Residue frames relative to the residue before (quaternion, step in Angstrom):
aa qw qx qy qz dx dy dz
M 1.0000 0.0000 0.0000 0.0000 0.00 0.00 0.00
T 0.4400 -0.6826 0.5211 0.2626 3.56 -1.01 0.97
I 0.4450 -0.6764 0.5324 0.2468 3.44 -1.03 0.92
N 0.2084 -0.7840 0.5618 0.1622 3.60 -0.61 0.95
N 0.7581 -0.4543 0.2568 0.3911 3.48 -1.39 0.26
K 0.5726 0.5783 -0.3552 0.4599 3.54 1.19 -0.68
L 0.7211 0.4605 -0.2659 0.4441 3.53 0.70 -0.95
K 0.5977 0.5517 -0.3511 0.4638 3.55 1.14 -0.73
F 0.5983 0.5680 -0.3892 0.4098 3.59 1.05 -0.64
Y 0.6495 0.5064 -0.2893 0.4879 3.62 1.04 -0.80
L 0.7138 0.5077 -0.2513 0.4118 3.52 0.78 -1.02
N 0.7262 0.4071 -0.1909 0.5200 3.58 1.28 -0.53
I 0.2442 0.7975 -0.5218 0.1791 3.65 1.20 0.42
N 0.0842 -0.7729 0.6243 0.0762 3.68 -0.86 0.76
Y 0.1670 -0.8403 0.5107 0.0716 3.56 0.07 1.23
T 0.3148 -0.7201 0.5965 0.1629 3.54 -1.15 0.79
I 0.6417 0.4916 -0.3388 0.4815 3.62 1.10 -0.45
R 0.0002 -0.7902 0.6125 -0.0223 3.65 -0.82 1.01
Y 0.1823 -0.8025 0.5643 0.0656 3.61 -0.83 0.95
N 0.3210 -0.7013 0.5952 0.2256 3.60 -1.22 0.49
V 0.4401 -0.7450 0.4408 0.2388 3.54 -0.65 1.24
K 0.6099 0.5961 -0.3590 0.3791 3.55 1.08 -0.63
L 0.7270 0.3858 -0.2252 0.5214 3.56 1.33 -0.43
L 0.3892 0.7670 -0.4555 0.2295 3.58 1.18 0.16
L 0.2482 -0.7049 0.6363 0.1913 3.52 -1.05 0.71
I 0.3582 -0.7283 0.5592 0.1689 3.52 -0.82 1.28
I 0.0247 0.7920 -0.6068 0.0624 3.57 -0.76 1.12
L 0.3701 -0.7035 0.5655 0.2198 3.47 -0.99 0.75
I 0.2108 -0.8199 0.5220 0.1043 3.49 -0.68 1.07
T 0.5173 -0.6194 0.4616 0.3683 3.57 -1.30 0.17
V 0.2041 0.7625 -0.5822 0.1948 3.58 -0.25 1.30
N 0.6333 -0.4826 0.4450 0.4098 3.44 -1.39 -0.06
I 0.2634 -0.8213 0.4765 0.1705 3.59 0.02 1.27
S 0.5720 0.5913 -0.4017 0.4023 3.62 1.10 -0.49
A 0.7242 0.4288 -0.2684 0.4687 3.58 1.05 -0.67
Y 0.7824 0.2885 -0.1661 0.5263 3.66 1.01 -0.52
S 0.2435 -0.8440 0.4715 0.0780 3.47 -0.75 1.16
Q 0.5674 0.6137 -0.3178 0.4476 3.37 1.46 -0.36
T 0.2715 -0.7831 0.5195 0.2079 3.58 -1.06 0.37
D 0.6289 0.5539 -0.3602 0.4098 3.65 1.18 -0.19
W 0.2706 0.7717 -0.5172 0.2526 3.50 0.66 1.13
V 0.0905 -0.7923 0.6033 0.0109 3.54 -1.15 0.92
N 0.1976 -0.7528 0.6046 0.1692 3.63 -1.13 0.35
Y 0.0389 0.7483 -0.6608 0.0430 3.50 -1.21 0.76
L 0.3839 -0.7474 0.5146 0.1707 3.61 -1.23 0.73
I 0.0731 -0.7337 0.6663 0.1111 3.46 -1.31 0.42
K 0.3950 -0.7140 0.5389 0.2092 3.49 -0.96 1.14
K 0.0139 -0.7799 0.6240 -0.0465 3.50 -0.83 1.17
E 0.7765 -0.4144 0.2198 0.4208 3.61 -1.38 0.27
K 0.7686 0.3497 -0.1598 0.5113 3.58 1.02 -0.91
G 0.7704 -0.2186 0.1676 0.5750 3.66 1.14 0.18
F 0.6936 -0.4484 0.3622 0.4320 3.54 -1.24 -0.66
M 0.2499 -0.6914 0.6519 0.1861 3.52 -1.14 0.69
A 0.2574 -0.7515 0.5919 0.1366 3.62 -1.07 0.82
I 0.0691 -0.7748 0.6266 0.0474 3.52 -0.87 0.89
T 0.0772 -0.7851 0.6138 -0.0304 3.48 -0.76 1.19
I 0.0426 0.8322 -0.5438 0.1001 3.55 -0.62 1.15
D 0.3750 -0.6841 0.5811 0.2317 3.48 -1.23 0.63
L 0.3538 -0.7943 0.4730 0.1419 3.60 -0.47 1.27
D 0.4880 0.7111 -0.4222 0.2791 3.62 1.08 -0.47
F 0.6908 0.5316 -0.2511 0.4208 3.47 1.00 -0.85
N 0.4880 0.6218 -0.4651 0.3988 3.55 1.14 0.18
D 0.7083 0.4084 -0.2495 0.5188 3.53 1.21 -0.76
Y 0.8203 0.0224 0.0280 0.5708 3.58 0.95 -0.73
K 0.0363 -0.8099 0.5853 -0.0110 3.51 -0.80 0.96
P 0.4335 -0.7017 0.4807 0.2976 3.61 -0.75 0.92
N 0.5873 -0.6303 0.3962 0.3174 3.51 -1.19 0.51
Y 0.2984 0.7144 -0.5393 0.3313 3.55 0.73 1.26
K 0.1129 -0.8810 0.4594 0.0105 3.50 -0.36 1.25
N 0.6458 0.5031 -0.3130 0.4815 3.47 1.30 0.41
L 0.3465 -0.7390 0.5538 0.1644 3.58 -0.77 1.15
L 0.0483 0.7814 -0.6213 0.0312 3.64 -0.90 0.92
I 0.0605 -0.7946 0.6041 -0.0100 3.47 -0.79 1.20
V 0.0389 -0.7987 0.6002 -0.0179 3.56 -0.63 1.04
G 0.1178 0.8168 -0.5592 0.0794 3.69 -0.82 0.90
T 0.1386 -0.7620 0.6267 0.0862 3.48 -1.38 0.25
D 0.4879 -0.6258 0.5177 0.3200 3.49 -1.36 0.20
Y 0.0620 -0.7584 0.6365 0.1259 3.66 -1.09 0.31
K 0.3931 -0.7524 0.5072 0.1485 3.46 -1.08 1.06
N 0.6653 0.4813 -0.2864 0.4937 3.68 1.20 -0.69
H 0.3375 0.7334 -0.5277 0.2641 3.61 -0.20 1.16
Y 0.5892 -0.5454 0.4672 0.3703 3.50 -1.41 0.31
K 0.7076 -0.4490 0.3247 0.4385 3.50 -1.29 0.03
N 0.6578 0.5295 -0.2911 0.4496 3.49 1.21 -0.76
G 0.6094 -0.5948 0.3400 0.3991 3.67 1.27 0.18
F 0.6390 0.5480 -0.3590 0.4031 3.63 1.15 -0.26
P 0.5587 -0.6808 0.3316 0.3383 3.59 -0.85 0.73
N 0.3358 -0.7147 0.5530 0.2659 3.53 -0.97 0.72
E 0.8057 -0.3176 0.1524 0.4762 3.54 -1.28 -0.17
K 0.6535 0.4853 -0.3082 0.4923 3.73 0.99 -0.71
G 0.6167 0.5406 -0.3325 0.4658 3.62 1.09 -0.68
L 0.6771 0.4904 -0.2913 0.4650 3.53 0.94 -0.96
A 0.6026 0.5574 -0.3514 0.4502 3.55 1.01 -0.80
K 0.6992 0.4766 -0.2856 0.4499 3.55 0.90 -0.92
L 0.6412 0.5076 -0.3072 0.4868 3.60 1.07 -0.76
Y 0.6186 0.4940 -0.3716 0.4850 3.73 0.89 -0.72
A 0.6798 0.5124 -0.3163 0.4186 3.62 0.73 -0.86
Y 0.6721 0.4949 -0.2931 0.4663 3.47 1.14 -1.02
S 0.6484 0.5070 -0.3381 0.4563 3.68 1.01 -0.82
D 0.6734 0.5206 -0.3149 0.4200 3.56 0.90 -0.78
T 0.6231 0.5095 -0.3105 0.5057 3.52 1.25 -0.80
T 0.6206 0.5452 -0.3295 0.4571 3.65 1.02 -0.81
A 0.6841 0.5047 -0.2835 0.4437 3.55 0.84 -0.98
M 0.6545 0.5136 -0.3155 0.4564 3.58 0.98 -0.99
I 0.6462 0.5070 -0.3327 0.4634 3.59 0.88 -0.79
I 0.6717 0.4926 -0.2964 0.4673 3.62 0.77 -0.93
D 0.6663 0.5201 -0.3229 0.4256 3.59 0.96 -0.83
R 0.5864 0.5938 -0.3630 0.4144 3.58 1.17 -0.58
Y 0.8131 0.3606 -0.1266 0.4391 3.61 0.97 -0.85
T 0.8190 -0.0165 0.0087 0.5735 3.62 1.24 -0.53
K 0.5762 -0.5162 0.5072 0.3799 3.39 -1.38 0.11
N 0.0376 0.8208 -0.5624 0.0928 3.57 -0.87 0.91
Q 0.0492 -0.7600 0.6368 0.1204 3.53 -1.45 -0.02
I 0.3156 -0.7279 0.5719 0.2085 3.37 -0.93 0.95
V 0.1718 -0.8339 0.5235 0.0317 3.67 -0.70 1.07
G 0.8244 -0.0055 0.0311 0.5651 3.70 1.01 -0.38
I 0.2187 -0.7299 0.6372 0.1155 3.43 -1.54 0.21
I 0.0770 -0.7789 0.6161 0.0879 3.64 -1.00 0.78
T 0.0830 -0.8072 0.5843 -0.0110 3.50 -0.80 1.04
Y 0.2309 0.7884 -0.5442 0.1700 3.75 -0.53 0.95
H 0.8863 -0.1530 0.1324 0.4166 3.50 -0.97 0.96
G 0.8194 -0.3003 0.1364 0.4688 3.54 0.67 1.14
T 0.7095 0.3303 -0.2499 0.5702 3.57 1.29 0.28
A 0.0630 -0.7833 0.6183 -0.0088 3.53 -1.16 0.82
F 0.0821 -0.8016 0.5914 0.0319 3.48 -1.06 0.84
D 0.2369 -0.7382 0.6090 0.1677 3.48 -1.14 0.74
V 0.2263 -0.8098 0.5339 0.0890 3.58 -0.78 1.06
F 0.0794 -0.8133 0.5755 -0.0334 3.63 -0.48 1.23
Y 0.1112 -0.6620 0.7100 0.2126 3.55 -1.47 0.02
V 0.1208 -0.7950 0.5944 0.0093 3.51 -0.97 1.11
K 0.5117 -0.6826 0.4401 0.2801 3.42 -1.24 0.48
D 0.7759 0.1422 -0.0753 0.6101 3.46 1.01 -0.87
T 0.2694 -0.7755 0.5487 0.1577 3.65 -1.24 0.57
I 0.4207 0.7276 -0.4733 0.2638 3.60 1.18 -0.07
Q 0.8658 -0.0020 -0.0779 0.4943 3.51 -0.78 1.17
I 0.3856 0.7238 -0.5014 0.2758 3.66 1.15 0.10
R 0.6918 0.4739 -0.3248 0.4374 3.61 0.60 -1.02
E 0.6488 0.5302 -0.3107 0.4487 3.62 0.84 -1.08
N 0.7339 0.4669 -0.2233 0.4399 3.60 0.70 -1.15
L 0.6533 0.4731 -0.3180 0.4983 3.53 1.13 -0.54
K 0.6146 0.5270 -0.3354 0.4818 3.57 0.97 -0.63
K 0.6947 0.4831 -0.2686 0.4602 3.55 0.88 -0.94
G 0.7009 0.4800 -0.2754 0.4501 3.54 0.97 -0.80
L 0.6653 0.5106 -0.2793 0.4675 3.44 1.07 -0.85
E 0.6251 0.5114 -0.3216 0.4943 3.58 1.11 -0.71
K 0.6597 0.4825 -0.3504 0.4573 3.62 0.89 -0.68
N 0.7920 0.3581 -0.2081 0.4486 3.62 0.73 -0.87
F 0.7654 0.1453 -0.1244 0.6145 3.68 1.28 -0.33
S 0.0555 -0.8352 0.5463 -0.0297 3.53 0.49 1.38
N 0.6827 0.4918 -0.2672 0.4697 3.61 1.10 -0.62
S 0.6943 0.4965 -0.2618 0.4504 3.63 1.17 -0.10
S 0.4672 -0.6010 0.5627 0.3223 3.54 -1.16 0.48
S 0.0680 -0.7817 0.6173 0.0567 3.38 -1.32 0.71
Y 0.1256 -0.8053 0.5766 0.0561 3.57 -0.95 0.84
I 0.0250 -0.8044 0.5916 -0.0471 3.54 -0.66 1.16
Y 0.0380 -0.7925 0.6069 -0.0475 3.52 -0.89 1.13
L 0.0484 0.8129 -0.5778 0.0553 3.64 -0.53 0.94
K 0.1001 0.8032 -0.5694 0.1436 3.61 -0.68 1.12
K 0.4902 -0.6014 0.5380 0.3295 3.63 -1.21 0.43
D 0.1177 0.7694 -0.6107 0.1460 3.58 -0.78 1.06
K 0.0395 -0.8722 0.4875 0.0080 3.55 0.59 1.04
N 0.6869 0.4778 -0.2434 0.4906 3.58 1.23 -0.50
W 0.3330 -0.7502 0.4691 0.3259 3.47 1.48 -0.26
K 0.0895 0.8471 -0.5101 0.1194 3.55 0.97 1.05
Y 0.6533 0.5108 -0.3222 0.4566 3.57 1.01 -0.80
Y 0.6099 0.5664 -0.3349 0.4416 3.52 0.96 -0.81
F 0.7534 0.4043 -0.2055 0.4762 3.59 0.83 -1.08
D 0.7426 0.4355 -0.2523 0.4419 3.58 0.92 -0.82
N 0.8307 0.2690 -0.0976 0.4776 3.52 0.96 -0.90
L 0.7031 0.3635 -0.2591 0.5536 3.60 1.28 -0.06
F 0.7212 0.5037 -0.3074 0.3628 3.63 0.60 -1.08
P 0.3121 -0.7612 0.5291 0.2081 3.66 -0.73 0.90
E 0.0457 -0.7965 0.6022 0.0293 3.66 -1.04 0.58
N 0.8619 0.2456 -0.1646 0.4120 3.51 -1.40 0.27
A 0.5552 0.5348 -0.4755 0.4238 3.48 0.79 1.11
D 0.4060 -0.7023 0.5435 0.2157 3.48 -1.34 0.24
N 0.7278 -0.4375 0.3122 0.4260 3.57 -1.20 0.24
N 0.6094 0.5455 -0.3626 0.4469 3.59 1.12 -0.65
L 0.7269 0.4474 -0.2918 0.4317 3.54 0.74 -0.91
L 0.6591 0.5031 -0.3273 0.4531 3.59 1.01 -0.72
A 0.6363 0.5115 -0.3298 0.4741 3.56 1.05 -0.58
N 0.6080 0.5212 -0.3550 0.4824 3.58 1.14 -0.66
H 0.6860 0.5188 -0.2918 0.4185 3.57 0.87 -0.95
Q 0.6144 0.5305 -0.3340 0.4791 3.54 1.17 -0.75
Y 0.6695 0.4786 -0.3416 0.4539 3.56 0.84 -0.85
L 0.6626 0.5241 -0.3135 0.4336 3.55 0.89 -0.83
F 0.6229 0.5489 -0.3168 0.4587 3.41 1.20 -0.81
D 0.6262 0.5312 -0.3277 0.4673 3.60 1.07 -0.74
L 0.6049 0.5226 -0.3438 0.4926 3.59 1.12 -0.68
L 0.6477 0.5268 -0.3261 0.4434 3.66 0.74 -0.88
V 0.7346 0.4362 -0.2463 0.4576 3.56 0.71 -0.95
Q 0.6693 0.3995 -0.3229 0.5367 3.55 1.31 0.12
G 0.6980 -0.5112 0.2458 0.4372 3.61 1.25 0.55
D 0.5064 0.6228 -0.4629 0.3760 3.64 1.03 -0.16
N 0.2636 -0.7622 0.5661 0.1707 3.61 -1.01 0.87
L 0.4901 -0.7216 0.4121 0.2633 3.71 1.09 0.29
T 0.5159 0.6194 -0.4240 0.4128 3.63 1.11 0.59
G 0.7580 0.3946 -0.2878 0.4323 3.47 -1.38 0.46
L 0.5162 -0.6165 0.5089 0.3073 3.45 -1.45 0.19
R 0.0652 0.8000 -0.5946 0.0477 3.57 -1.05 0.67
K 0.6022 -0.5392 0.4309 0.4012 3.56 -1.14 0.39
I 0.0381 -0.7769 0.6281 0.0221 3.58 -1.06 0.92
N 0.2506 -0.7698 0.5732 0.1265 3.48 -0.77 1.01
H 0.1511 -0.7589 0.6315 0.0482 3.55 -1.19 0.78
W 0.1925 -0.7803 0.5855 0.1060 3.61 -0.86 0.90
V 0.0051 0.7801 -0.6189 0.0916 3.60 -0.83 1.12
S 0.0428 -0.7813 0.6216 0.0370 3.47 -1.34 0.59
F 0.2000 -0.7893 0.5798 0.0300 3.47 -1.27 0.66
K 0.5309 -0.6478 0.4510 0.3084 3.65 -1.18 0.49
N 0.8070 0.0667 -0.0477 0.5849 3.59 1.19 -0.48
T 0.6145 -0.5881 0.3717 0.3720 3.51 -1.18 0.40
K 0.5886 0.5626 -0.3992 0.4214 3.65 0.99 -0.58
K 0.6465 0.5032 -0.3424 0.4600 3.70 0.86 -0.74
R 0.6301 0.5633 -0.3012 0.4415 3.48 1.03 -0.91
L 0.6800 0.4866 -0.2727 0.4758 3.47 0.85 -1.08
K 0.6317 0.5291 -0.3340 0.4577 3.69 0.91 -0.73
F 0.6271 0.4983 -0.3180 0.5073 3.61 1.10 -0.86
I 0.6475 0.5263 -0.3507 0.4251 3.66 0.74 -0.84
N 0.6709 0.5256 -0.2730 0.4462 3.53 0.93 -0.94
Q 0.6825 0.4766 -0.3074 0.4609 3.51 1.12 -0.55
I 0.7447 0.4307 -0.2676 0.4340 3.57 0.99 -0.64
K 0.5315 0.6407 -0.4355 0.3426 3.58 1.16 -0.41
P 0.6758 0.4550 -0.3604 0.4543 3.71 0.81 -0.68
L 0.6047 0.5101 -0.3602 0.4943 3.73 1.29 -0.05
D 0.5609 -0.6706 0.3606 0.3250 3.57 1.19 0.46
F 0.3856 0.6868 -0.4992 0.3611 3.51 1.27 0.69
V 0.2393 -0.7579 0.5822 0.1713 3.64 -0.99 0.81
I 0.4036 -0.6996 0.5516 0.2084 3.56 -1.09 0.74
D 0.1813 -0.8499 0.4944 0.0175 3.62 -0.27 1.29
S 0.7932 -0.0290 0.0836 0.6025 3.43 1.16 -0.79
I 0.0174 0.7572 -0.6530 -0.0028 3.42 -1.18 0.91
Q 0.0414 0.8325 -0.5400 0.1171 3.61 -0.52 1.24
F 0.2465 -0.7140 0.6259 0.1941 3.51 -1.32 0.26
K 0.0482 -0.8016 0.5957 -0.0129 3.55 -0.71 1.22
K 0.3629 -0.8026 0.4370 0.1819 3.55 0.03 1.33
E 0.7254 0.4667 -0.2857 0.4176 3.64 0.81 -0.83
R 0.5966 0.5510 -0.3765 0.4459 3.60 1.15 0.10
K 0.5726 -0.5828 0.4630 0.3436 3.60 -1.37 0.43
A 0.7204 0.1843 -0.1517 0.6512 3.56 1.21 -0.59
P 0.0880 -0.8807 0.4625 0.0521 3.58 0.25 1.13
Y 0.6296 0.5490 -0.3334 0.4372 3.53 1.20 -0.42
T 0.0277 -0.8674 0.4951 -0.0420 3.64 0.10 1.25
L 0.1558 -0.7803 0.6056 -0.0110 3.46 -1.28 0.59
V 0.0785 -0.7579 0.6442 0.0661 3.56 -1.02 0.78
V 0.0112 -0.7949 0.6061 -0.0246 3.66 -0.61 1.07
S 0.1035 -0.8094 0.5773 0.0286 3.48 -1.25 0.63
R 0.0473 0.7669 -0.6399 0.0137 3.44 -1.25 0.38
K 0.4155 -0.6809 0.5148 0.3142 3.63 -1.18 0.54
D 0.0292 0.7903 -0.5953 0.1423 3.40 -0.76 1.30
S 0.5382 -0.5434 0.5184 0.3825 3.61 -1.36 0.17
V 0.2640 -0.7633 0.5602 0.1841 3.56 -1.19 0.49
N 0.2922 0.6887 -0.5803 0.3218 3.48 1.08 0.68
P 0.6804 -0.5371 0.3275 0.3760 3.60 -1.21 0.79
K 0.7024 0.4847 -0.3109 0.4184 3.56 0.69 -1.06
T 0.6750 0.4709 -0.3166 0.4715 3.68 0.82 -0.87
I 0.6992 0.4847 -0.3068 0.4267 3.63 0.63 -0.95
N 0.6055 0.5361 -0.3533 0.4703 3.54 1.19 -0.58
Q 0.6500 0.5372 -0.3154 0.4352 3.56 0.90 -0.92
V 0.6759 0.5212 -0.2725 0.4442 3.43 0.97 -1.00
T 0.6858 0.4585 -0.2910 0.4846 3.62 0.88 -0.87
Q 0.6317 0.5452 -0.3385 0.4349 3.56 1.10 -0.61
L 0.5958 0.5765 -0.2890 0.4787 3.58 1.19 -0.79
L 0.6843 0.4827 -0.2774 0.4709 3.45 0.93 -1.19
Q 0.6674 0.5374 -0.3067 0.4145 3.59 0.87 -0.95
L 0.6153 0.5483 -0.3264 0.4629 3.48 1.11 -0.75
L 0.6844 0.4465 -0.2633 0.5127 3.58 0.85 -1.05
I 0.6325 0.5184 -0.3441 0.4613 3.68 0.77 -0.60
E 0.6901 0.4902 -0.2576 0.4658 3.52 0.81 -0.93
K 0.5381 0.6008 -0.3676 0.4629 3.55 1.21 -0.64
Y 0.7777 0.2667 -0.1486 0.5495 3.67 0.95 -0.85
N 0.5286 -0.6669 0.4080 0.3308 3.64 0.99 0.59
G 0.4216 0.6715 -0.5290 0.3026 3.51 0.88 0.83
I 0.4795 -0.6458 0.5419 0.2436 3.48 -1.53 -0.05
Y 0.2451 -0.7430 0.6084 0.1328 3.59 -0.73 1.08
E 0.1408 -0.8441 0.5169 0.0225 3.57 -0.58 1.22
G 0.7338 -0.4568 0.2220 0.4512 3.55 1.26 0.37
W 0.3104 -0.7454 0.5555 0.1987 3.59 -1.26 -0.11
G 0.0578 -0.7845 0.6155 0.0497 3.49 -1.27 0.21
T 0.0294 -0.8014 0.5973 0.0092 3.52 -1.31 0.35
E 0.6292 -0.5388 0.4110 0.3807 3.55 -1.21 0.36
R 0.4205 -0.6732 0.5607 0.2358 3.49 -1.11 0.88
I 0.1037 -0.8009 0.5885 0.0389 3.56 -0.91 0.92
I 0.0490 -0.8071 0.5882 -0.0138 3.70 -0.40 1.10
Q 0.3558 -0.7320 0.5496 0.1885 3.53 -0.87 1.00
D 0.4153 -0.6932 0.5224 0.2723 3.60 -0.92 0.86
């Protein structure tokens, strides 16, 4: 099958975000568990012209990869989606069925491993590495046309013995736990229909071991326009002096990462614990 321009766009992604695997925070993602047997999956986002692209990857294969030397990418369009381009309930049902069908067809002909997923503006791709390629393209095309005659299918098959696509185009580098946790939360907002635009109130949860440290932290963040929403004592906790602070900020990945990094530096200065952030989901009608 000839690769069209739309598929070429995905195959030639040049990412500017690089993550360091040693610092990765392992997060379970919301995927079709019947199709994916691994647990070390993470999500991160790339800002593109029409919105955000989500990259979902199984990190296990950084340490060990099976002797499957052929890259196989299979994708389809989905019409049922939110305004941000991510699939709604009907869109997800279609993608799950499509992915399950794809996996079953591939399983009949060769050993294989799914390693990642790309989702962007009405199109989703499953990325596999397969051992053998004999009749794979022909049988995939035949099976997908039979079961999804009203959908477009994209099939790309290429020799990739060193897993170059996995490491160059999917694998994240040079990030810390803070950034990955932020991306996971933003991903969760996207798949619920949020487009991650505009300013909104963002709450941050913090705790300290004594009141003096907490007060010093409060005095440092007030000039930065943070509002103190809650001050409590929770006896059962190791750091019982809790705090909820908030400020209106953007929720794009770059901004929220800068904000959380700043807060973490100030919190660590006073031996506190940063317990994460949250915000209201906003869905465009």
